[in-house]
C-alpha positions as CSV (number, residue, x, y, z in Angstrom):
1,M,73.2,145.4,150.9
2,W,69.9,144.4,152.3
3,L,69.8,147.8,154.2
4,E,69.4,149.5,150.8
5,L,66.5,148.1,148.9
6,D,63.9,148.8,146.2
7,H,65.4,151.1,143.6
8,V,68.4,152.6,145.4
9,F,70.8,150.6,143.2
10,P,70.3,149.7,139.5
11,S,67.9,146.8,139.5
12,E,70.2,144.1,138.0
13,Q,73.2,145.0,140.2
14,R,71.0,145.1,143.3
15,E,69.4,141.8,142.6
16,L,72.7,140.0,142.0
17,C,74.3,141.5,145.1
18,E,71.3,140.6,147.3
19,R,71.1,137.1,146.1
20,E,74.9,136.5,146.6
21,Q,74.7,138.1,150.1
22,T,71.8,136.0,151.0
23,R,73.6,132.8,149.9
24,Q,76.7,133.8,151.9
25,W,74.6,134.6,155.0
26,Q,72.8,131.3,154.7
27,R,76.1,129.3,154.5
28,S,77.4,131.1,157.5
29,Q,74.3,130.0,159.6
30,R,74.7,126.3,158.9
31,P,76.3,124.1,161.4
32,E,79.9,123.0,160.6
33,G,79.9,120.2,158.1
34,A,76.3,120.8,157.0
35,A,77.0,122.7,153.8
36,E,75.8,120.0,151.5
37,D,73.3,118.4,153.8
38,G,70.0,119.0,152.0
39,A,67.8,117.7,154.8
40,R,69.3,120.0,157.4
41,H,69.2,122.9,154.9
42,H,65.5,122.3,154.5
43,N,64.9,122.1,158.2
44,E,66.5,125.5,158.7
45,G,63.7,126.9,156.4
46,Y,65.6,128.5,153.6
47,P,64.4,126.7,150.4
48,P,61.4,128.1,148.6
49,R,58.2,126.9,150.0
50,P,55.2,126.9,147.6
51,M,51.9,127.3,149.3
52,A,48.5,127.4,147.6
53,S,48.7,131.1,147.3
54,L,52.3,132.4,147.2
55,V,55.9,131.2,147.1
56,S,57.9,132.1,150.2
57,R,61.0,131.5,152.2
58,E,61.0,130.6,155.9
59,R,63.4,130.8,158.8
60,A,62.4,128.4,161.5
61,S,62.5,129.2,165.2
62,A,65.0,127.5,167.5
63,A,62.2,125.8,169.4
64,E,58.4,126.0,169.6
65,P,57.7,129.5,168.0
66,R,56.5,132.2,170.3
67,G,55.0,134.0,167.3
68,L,55.2,134.8,163.6
69,L,57.0,137.6,161.7
70,V,55.9,138.0,158.1
71,L,58.1,140.3,156.1
72,H,56.8,141.7,152.8
73,H,59.4,142.9,150.3
74,G,59.5,146.1,148.3
75,R,59.0,146.8,144.6
76,G,61.0,144.9,142.1
77,T,62.7,142.4,144.5
78,D,61.6,139.0,145.8
79,E,61.2,136.8,148.9
80,L,65.0,136.8,149.4
81,D,65.2,140.5,149.9
82,L,64.3,140.8,153.6
83,L,65.3,137.3,154.7
84,P,68.5,138.5,156.3
85,L,66.4,140.6,158.6
86,A,65.1,137.5,160.3
87,D,68.2,137.0,162.5
88,A,68.8,140.7,162.8
89,L,65.3,141.3,164.2
90,D,65.0,138.0,166.1
91,P,68.6,136.9,167.0
92,G,67.2,134.6,169.7
93,R,65.2,132.8,167.0
94,R,62.0,132.9,169.1
95,L,59.8,133.5,166.1
96,H,59.0,131.7,162.9
97,V,59.9,134.2,160.1
98,V,58.3,134.0,156.7
99,T,59.0,136.1,153.6
100,P,56.4,135.8,150.8
101,R,57.0,136.6,147.1
102,A,54.7,139.2,145.6
103,P,52.6,137.7,142.8
104,L,52.9,140.3,140.1
105,Q,55.4,140.7,137.3
106,L,55.3,143.8,135.2
107,P,56.6,144.1,131.6
108,G,59.9,145.8,131.4
109,S,60.4,145.8,135.2
110,P,62.5,143.2,137.1
111,G,61.5,141.3,140.1
112,Y,58.1,141.0,141.7
113,H,55.5,143.6,142.7
114,W,52.5,143.7,144.9
115,Y,50.6,146.2,142.7
116,A,51.2,148.6,139.8
117,V,52.0,152.2,140.8
118,P,50.2,154.9,139.0
119,R,51.1,157.4,141.8
120,V,53.1,157.0,145.0
121,G,50.7,156.3,147.9
122,H,47.9,155.3,145.5
123,P,48.1,151.7,144.3
124,D,46.3,150.6,141.2
125,P,43.0,149.3,142.5
126,D,42.8,146.1,140.4
127,T,46.3,144.8,141.0
128,F,46.2,145.8,144.6
129,A,42.9,143.9,145.2
130,A,44.3,140.8,143.5
131,S,47.4,140.8,145.7
132,Y,45.4,141.6,148.8
133,R,43.2,138.5,148.2
134,Q,46.3,136.3,147.6
135,L,48.1,137.6,150.6
136,A,45.1,137.2,152.8
137,T,44.9,133.5,151.7
138,F,48.6,133.1,152.4
139,H,48.3,134.5,155.9
140,D,45.3,132.3,156.6
141,E,47.2,129.2,155.4
142,L,50.2,130.2,157.5
143,W,48.2,130.5,160.7
144,E,46.5,127.2,160.1
145,R,49.7,125.4,159.3
146,T,51.8,126.7,162.1
147,G,49.1,126.9,164.8
148,V,50.2,130.4,165.6
149,G,47.4,132.9,165.3
150,P,47.2,136.6,164.3
151,E,47.3,137.7,167.9
152,R,50.9,136.5,167.9
153,T,51.8,137.7,164.5
154,V,53.7,140.9,163.3
155,L,53.2,142.0,159.7
156,G,56.2,144.0,158.4
157,G,57.7,145.2,155.3
158,F,59.7,147.8,153.3
159,S,58.3,150.3,150.9
160,M,55.3,148.8,149.1
161,G,55.7,145.8,151.4
162,T,54.9,148.2,154.2
163,A,51.8,149.3,152.3
164,M,50.6,145.7,152.1
165,S,51.4,145.2,155.8
166,Y,49.1,148.1,156.7
167,A,46.5,146.9,154.2
168,L,46.3,143.4,155.7
169,G,46.8,144.5,159.2
170,L,44.2,147.3,159.1
171,G,41.7,145.7,156.7
172,G,38.3,145.5,158.2
173,D,37.8,141.9,156.8
174,R,41.0,140.7,158.3
175,P,42.0,139.8,161.9
176,A,44.0,142.2,163.9
177,P,47.7,141.3,164.2
178,A,49.8,141.8,167.3
179,G,51.8,144.5,165.4
180,I,52.7,146.2,162.2
181,L,56.3,147.0,161.4
182,G,56.6,149.7,158.7
183,F,59.9,150.7,157.1
184,S,59.7,153.5,154.5
185,G,56.1,153.0,153.5
186,F,52.6,154.4,153.8
187,I,49.0,153.5,154.5
188,P,47.6,153.1,151.0
189,T,44.8,155.3,149.5
190,V,43.0,153.0,147.1
191,Q,39.5,152.4,145.8
192,G,37.8,149.5,147.6
193,W,39.9,149.6,150.7
194,E,39.7,151.7,153.9
195,P,41.6,151.2,157.2
196,S,39.5,149.8,160.0
197,L,40.8,151.5,163.2
198,S,38.2,151.3,165.9
199,D,38.3,147.5,166.2
200,R,42.1,147.0,166.5
201,S,43.7,149.8,168.5
202,G,45.5,147.1,170.5
203,T,47.7,146.5,167.5
204,R,51.2,148.0,168.1
205,V,52.9,149.9,165.3
206,L,56.5,150.8,164.6
207,I,57.3,153.3,161.9
208,A,60.8,154.1,160.6
209,H,61.3,156.5,157.7
210,G,64.1,158.7,156.3
211,R,63.7,162.4,155.9
212,N,65.8,162.2,152.7
213,D,63.7,159.5,151.1
214,P,63.4,160.5,147.4
215,V,60.9,157.7,146.6
216,I,58.3,157.8,149.3
217,D,58.3,161.2,151.1
218,V,58.5,161.3,154.8
219,S,55.1,163.1,154.9
220,F,53.5,159.6,154.3
221,A,55.0,158.3,157.5
222,R,53.9,161.4,159.4
223,A,50.4,161.0,158.1
224,A,50.3,157.3,159.1
225,R,51.6,158.2,162.6
226,D,49.0,161.0,163.0
227,L,46.1,158.8,161.8
228,L,47.0,155.9,164.0
229,E,47.8,157.9,167.2
230,T,44.5,159.8,166.9
231,A,42.7,156.4,166.7
232,G,44.4,155.3,169.9
233,F,47.2,153.0,168.5
234,S,50.5,152.7,170.3
235,V,53.0,154.0,167.7
236,D,56.8,153.9,168.0
237,Y,57.9,156.5,165.5
238,R,61.3,157.5,164.4
239,E,62.7,159.6,161.5
240,S,66.3,159.5,160.5
241,E,68.6,161.1,157.8
242,A,68.2,157.9,155.7
243,A,67.1,157.9,152.1
244,H,64.9,155.0,150.7
245,N,66.6,152.4,152.8
246,I,66.5,150.9,156.3
247,D,68.6,152.9,158.7
248,P,70.9,150.5,160.5
249,A,70.2,152.3,163.8
250,D,66.5,151.2,163.4
251,V,67.3,147.5,163.4
252,P,68.1,147.0,167.1
253,R,65.2,149.4,168.0
254,A,62.9,147.3,165.9
255,A,64.2,144.1,167.4
256,A,63.5,145.4,170.9
257,W,60.0,146.5,169.8
258,L,59.4,143.1,168.4
259,D,60.4,141.4,171.7
260,A,57.9,143.6,173.5
261,T,55.1,143.0,171.0
262,I,55.4,139.2,171.0
263,E,56.6,138.3,174.5
């Protein structure tokens, strides 16, 4: 179910299914006999972790982490939404994987949001700026706590989570990450923010988008690819017949790209 996110399913049904699937997946990952072992459960990184800025979930690496993967969820979901991608993208558990929860709750809309949406591709400036600041603080705290810096970090996400990954990964006041992993999203157009491209062309980018996406048109992905390639970025780009979801065929491709980005 995690391959079909955002508003593909009715919100209440989607949220219940995803929470139950995540619980089942977590149970399947525990060593035999550890189902009720709270200490071991904590060490595997699944319980909510409040930081000064945002609540998050974490999946620890098997040994000393080679890098960080931060996955930002889409509209109306939460930090559990992309957590199952941790083992799918990093089956060798080389990386410390973190999934923060967006800070915004909107009246009449379930789940959590990174910003209000007056128009697709154009976040509301005030809510976007507030989340940008909180997410920047979250990333800074994470780098300090883990000792793994931005040069060994990939920022990724789905839908508006991809928009935030681009925003923090390309923001001129932010350090350049090793990579940006963008599923079904866009580079935001918003007052008060512009991408800084000349100082971070070493950042690798993977873009995956469905040609049948009814929520965020594939033209947004093409525009991001063209902008970044013109600026000298290495862009791994693929379109599929998917709608507003992650095409399963893109998961092993993204995993291989991640291996090459954080060696």
